N, C-alpha and C positions, 0 to 999 in steps of 0.2 A: 357426879363427876365436876371437875374444874375445868380449864382452860380446855376449849373444844378443838378449835382448828383456825389457821391463818388463810385467807384466801388473796392472794395476790391480783389486782385489779389491773396494774401497769406498774412498771419499773418505780413511781414514785407513789404510788396509791397503795395502801393496804388495809385488809378489814380484818378484824379480830374477834373471836365470837368466843361466849362462855355459856355452857348450857347449865341451867343451875338446878342442881340437887341437891346443895347442902342446905342445912336449917339456919336460922337467923343468926343464932349463937356463933355459930361458925365464922360467918361473914364480921360480926361483932369483933370476933378476936381478933380477925387476919389483916382488915381494912384499916389504911390509915388515911385520917380524915381531917380536912382542915375546919375552923369553926363555925362558916359557914354551912358546909356539910353537916355537921353534927347537928345544927340548928335545924336544918331542913329534913335531917332524918327523924327526929325527933316529933317534928310535925306529922309524919305519914302516918296514916291510920293503916293502911293494908299493908300486910307482911309480903304479901308478892310484889308491893309497889316498892319496899322496902329492900327484897332481895336482888330486884333488877337494879336500882340504885346504888346498890353494893358490889352487884358483879360487875359494872362499868369501872369503879373503883379498881376492883382485882384487874381487869383488863389493863388498865393502865400500869399498874405495878409491875406486870407480866411483861411488860416491854419497857421497864425502867423507867417509867416517868411514877408521879403519884400525883393524889389529889391537889397537892399545891401546886401543880404545873396547870393546874385548869382554873377559868374562870368563865363567868356568864355575862354578857352585856346587857344592858337594860331591856332589851327585848327578849332575854333567854337563851340568846344561841351561844353554844359552848365556845370557847377559844383556847388555845395553848398560849402559855407565856413564852417570849422568844428567847433561845438561845444564843448565848455570846458564842462562838467557836473559833478556835485559833487551828490552821491547818498547819500541821507538822512540817516543817522544814521548809516552810515558806514566809512565815513570818505575818501571815494575812490573819486579820480577824473581821469577823463580820456578823451580822446579827439572822440567825437560821429562824425563818419563819414557817412554822406547819401549822396546817388546820385539821380541825378535827369535827366529825359529826358523831351522833351518838344516836340508838336506838335500843329498845328492848320491849320483847312480846311474850309474855307469857314464860316457856322455860328458856328463851334465849335474852342476851344481852351481847349487844355489839358496838364496838366502836371502829372508826376508819380515819386512819390517820394520811395527808394528802400535802403535797406542795403546792396544790390549786384549791381553791374553793370545793368542798364537797358536801354533799347530802346522802344521807342513806336511810333506809329504813326496813326493816323487817316487822313480818307480819305474820301472823297463823291462815292457814288457807282455811276460809269457813263460809260455808254457804249464804250467811248473812251477807257478806261482802256482794256476793252475786244478786243478791235480792234488792241492793239499793245500787247496783252498779249504774242504772240510768241515770241517777243523782248526779254522778261526777266523770262519765266519759261515755263516748259515741258507742251505743250499743254494737252496732255493726261490726265493731272491730272483735265481738266472741263470737259472732254467728258460724253456725255450722262445726263448733266444736263440740266434744262429748261433755258430759257435764261437769265431769272431775277437771277437765281441761278448761272448761268456762270460769270454773271457780278458781283455779289456779292464775290463768290471765288476768281474770278480774281484780285477784289481789296483788298480782304485779304492776299494773295500772295504776292502782291504789297507792304503789309504792312508789312509783314514777312520779306522780303530781305531788305525794307527800315529801319527798327527797327534796325535789325542786323547791317546795314552800320553804323547807328547812335552809336549802344553801342560801334563798335570796334572801327570806327573814323580814318579807316587807307587807306591812299592813295593807290590807285589801286585799290580796291577790285570792281567786276563787278556783276551785280547781276545774268546775265544768267550764267557766267563763273564760279563763285566761290561760290555762296549760292544757297542751294538745301534744297527744304523741302520734308519731309517723307510724302508719302500719307496720307490726313485725309478725314474727311466728315465734312460737315457744322455742323451737329447735335453735333460733338464731340467738338467744342469750345476751342480746344486745339491740340498740336502738337509738333512734333521734326523738328529740321531743321538743317543744317551741314553749318560752313563756311570752303571752304577746299583753303587754300591761304597760299602762302609762304611756302610750302612745310608743312605745319601744319594742323591739323583736328580738329575743335572745334565744340561741340554740343551745343545746346540751346533750352530750353522749352519755346513754344510762348502760350497765350491766345489769344483767340480772342472775341470780342462781337459786335452785331449790333446796333447801339444806332441811332433810327431813319432811315435817307438812308445814314448813315456812320459806316464804316467798321472801327472798332479799333482794333489794336494790341498789345500787351504788351510780349516782350522778354527777358528772362532773361537768363545769363550762367547757363548752366546744374550743 
């Protein structure tokens, strides 16, 4: 299956999903890549990793961008090239800055485009995440839930921390020591989290959704 769905986070933030079912030759034929991406792809050993990487490029193409609009900074964070925009009838020109975050897990690749710094994560809900939950979260946040809901919520909380980590992209940030989610219910589909790091506190708004067996989290600065 090619393009899977669009999810509107707010009027300025949209996530796009690709469910990967194509073989690698299909992606190689359809994907438009810059030289750096070609080099990266050649060095990837896993076919699944290659597919996830190429599905991201197909998502860019789906929304009218290409791999040539995407670049990575020295810390590996993705960015979009600024676009010079001219407003019709007004004679105004300005640089349009859009932010991007990228995630992929098994069958799904996802990108999110926003006018604000954004971080996303998509993870398959697995019992393994619940088994290590005490290493990255406050375990009381999943008490009194069914086993299935514990797995789902632990995966979402991992996604919250991962998406904030991606958004900030600063060396030294620890999931258990620096990123804290306020209590929330699965039915809420949203919540607030804090990053307490380097003697400062920042708050973030997150939204989450369940897509088949996957937990998707999108985090924005508050």
